[in-house]
C-alpha positions as CSV (number, residue, x, y, z in Angstrom):
1,M,0.0,0.0,0.0
2,T,1.4,3.4,-1.0
3,L,0.6,6.5,0.8
4,T,-0.5,9.6,-1.0
5,K,1.5,12.8,-0.7
6,R,-1.1,14.3,1.6
7,A,-1.1,11.2,3.9
8,K,2.7,11.4,4.1
9,V,2.5,15.1,5.1
10,V,-0.1,14.4,7.8
11,L,1.9,11.5,9.2
12,G,5.1,13.5,9.2
13,T,3.4,16.4,10.9
14,A,1.9,14.1,13.5
15,A,5.3,12.6,14.2
16,I,6.9,16.0,14.7
17,V,4.1,17.0,17.1
18,L,4.5,13.8,19.0
19,V,8.3,14.3,19.3
20,A,7.8,17.9,20.4
21,A,5.2,16.9,23.0
22,T,7.5,14.2,24.4
23,S,10.4,16.6,24.6
24,L,8.3,19.2,26.4
25,A,7.1,16.6,28.9
26,A,10.7,16.0,29.9
27,V,11.3,19.7,30.8
28,P,10.9,20.2,34.5
29,V,8.0,22.2,35.7
30,S,8.8,24.8,38.3
31,T,8.0,23.8,41.9
32,H,5.7,26.2,43.7
33,P,6.5,27.6,47.2
34,H,4.5,26.5,50.2
35,P,4.1,29.6,52.3
36,S,1.8,27.6,54.7
37,V,5.0,25.9,55.9
38,P,6.4,28.4,58.5
39,L,10.1,29.2,58.7
40,T,11.7,28.4,62.0
41,E,13.7,31.6,62.2
42,P,14.4,34.7,60.1
43,A,16.0,34.1,56.8
44,V,17.8,36.1,54.1
45,P,18.4,35.3,50.5
46,A,21.5,33.2,49.9
47,K,22.1,35.0,46.6
48,R,24.2,37.7,48.3
49,D,26.6,35.1,49.7
50,F,26.7,33.0,46.5
51,A,27.1,36.1,44.3
52,P,31.0,35.9,43.9
53,L,30.6,32.2,42.8
54,I,27.8,32.8,40.2
55,P,28.7,34.2,36.8
56,P,25.8,36.0,35.0
57,Q,23.1,33.5,33.8
58,A,24.8,30.5,35.4
59,V,22.0,29.8,37.8
60,P,18.3,30.4,36.8
61,G,16.7,33.2,38.8
62,N,13.9,31.0,40.2
63,V,16.5,28.7,41.7
64,I,18.7,31.2,43.4
65,K,15.6,33.2,44.5
66,A,14.3,30.0,46.3
67,L,17.4,29.6,48.4
68,Y,17.7,31.2,51.8
69,I,20.0,31.0,54.8
70,P,19.5,31.9,58.4
71,K,19.7,35.6,59.0
72,D,22.3,35.2,61.8
73,A,24.6,32.9,59.8
74,K,28.0,34.3,58.8
75,L,29.8,33.5,55.6
76,L,33.1,31.7,56.2
77,A,34.2,30.6,52.7
78,W,33.3,30.0,49.1
79,I,34.0,26.7,47.5
80,N,34.2,26.2,43.7
81,Y,34.0,22.4,43.2
82,D,33.6,22.5,39.4
83,R,36.4,25.0,38.9
84,S,34.5,26.3,35.8
85,T,35.2,23.0,33.9
86,G,31.9,21.2,34.1
87,A,28.3,21.5,35.5
88,F,27.8,24.1,38.1
89,D,28.8,22.8,41.6
90,R,29.7,25.4,44.2
91,S,29.0,26.0,47.8
92,I,29.2,28.4,50.7
93,E,30.5,27.6,54.1
94,L,28.6,29.2,57.0
95,D,28.9,29.7,60.7
96,F,25.5,28.9,62.1
97,P,25.0,30.3,65.6
98,G,22.8,27.4,66.9
99,T,22.7,23.7,67.3
100,A,22.7,21.0,64.6
101,D,19.0,20.3,65.4
102,E,18.1,24.0,64.9
103,E,20.0,24.1,61.7
104,A,18.2,21.0,60.3
105,R,14.8,22.3,61.3
106,F,15.6,25.7,59.7
107,F,16.7,24.2,56.3
108,E,13.9,21.6,56.1
109,S,11.3,24.3,56.7
110,M,13.0,26.9,54.4
111,L,13.4,24.4,51.5
112,T,9.8,23.3,51.7
113,H,8.6,26.9,52.2
114,Y,10.3,28.1,49.0
115,G,9.3,25.1,46.8
116,W,12.2,22.7,47.0
117,S,11.4,19.0,47.1
118,I,13.3,17.3,49.9
119,L,14.8,14.1,48.5
120,S,16.5,12.9,51.7
121,T,17.3,13.9,55.3
122,Q,19.9,11.8,57.0
123,P,21.4,12.2,60.4
124,S,25.2,12.3,60.5
125,V,27.5,11.8,63.5
126,A,26.9,15.3,64.9
127,G,24.3,16.9,62.6
128,S,22.4,16.1,59.4
129,D,22.6,16.0,55.7
130,I,19.7,17.3,53.6
131,L,19.3,16.9,49.9
132,A,16.6,18.8,48.0
133,R,15.8,19.4,44.3
134,I,14.0,22.2,42.4
135,A,13.1,22.6,38.7
136,G,15.0,25.5,37.1
137,S,13.5,27.8,34.6
138,D,16.4,26.7,32.3
139,G,14.8,23.2,31.8
140,N,17.2,21.5,34.3
141,Y,16.9,20.2,37.8
142,W,19.1,21.8,40.5
143,E,19.9,20.3,43.8
144,V,21.1,21.8,47.1
145,G,22.9,19.8,49.7
146,I,23.1,21.0,53.3
147,K,25.8,19.3,55.3
148,T,26.4,19.7,59.1
149,P,28.9,19.6,60.6
150,F,30.9,20.4,57.5
151,Q,34.6,19.5,57.0
152,L,36.4,19.0,53.7
153,S,37.9,15.6,53.1
154,G,41.4,15.2,51.8
155,A,40.3,15.0,48.2
156,Q,37.9,17.8,48.5
157,A,40.5,20.1,50.1
158,K,42.1,20.4,46.7
159,V,39.1,22.4,45.4
160,A,39.3,26.2,45.1
161,K,38.3,27.4,48.6
162,T,38.4,31.0,49.5
163,H,38.2,32.0,53.1
164,V,36.3,35.0,54.1
165,K,36.7,35.0,57.9
166,A,37.7,32.4,60.5
167,S,35.9,33.1,63.7
168,L,33.3,30.5,64.7
169,T,30.5,31.0,67.1
170,G,28.4,27.9,66.4
171,I,28.5,25.0,63.9
172,T,29.9,25.0,60.4
173,V,27.4,24.3,57.6
174,E,27.9,23.8,53.9
175,V,25.2,24.9,51.5
176,R,26.1,23.3,48.1
177,L,24.3,24.2,44.9
178,L,24.7,22.0,41.8
179,L,23.2,21.5,38.4
180,V,22.0,17.9,37.9
181,G,20.6,18.3,34.4
182,D,17.3,17.4,32.9
183,Q,15.7,14.3,34.3
């Protein structure tokens, strides 16, 4: 059976529409904030502390606008894990003036409040590790990892780490932001 020219055009158009619809279905849809989830303490945008690490247009606006840190936390260092050679993977090191439990409660409520999906929360020896994901307006997923207490391992110590100040009043927390790609 041979197809007419018109049938071939209709089938070709349908195939293109199907491929486009399938591609669009793979693009992450932005997660919406949940203002009904209260924050456990005052927060400020993390954008200010991440600013030296983020070149223009490297992180979508909706991602960085959904990331907050405790108001009383002090920036200790910037860490550039990717060294500008791969997918975005950078962090800030903070002095959190509270306990590990208070830090975990803050970040769990903040992430949920601002629309991140918490993928895991695991207790560590003296704190917690939290992993959350959000859909970026760039069509990619982004993850944030919160690690307490934070210490660089021997291999990680080779990354570009810039100290800002060294006085500690509480616990050290790493807030690590990374691009995980389209899923």
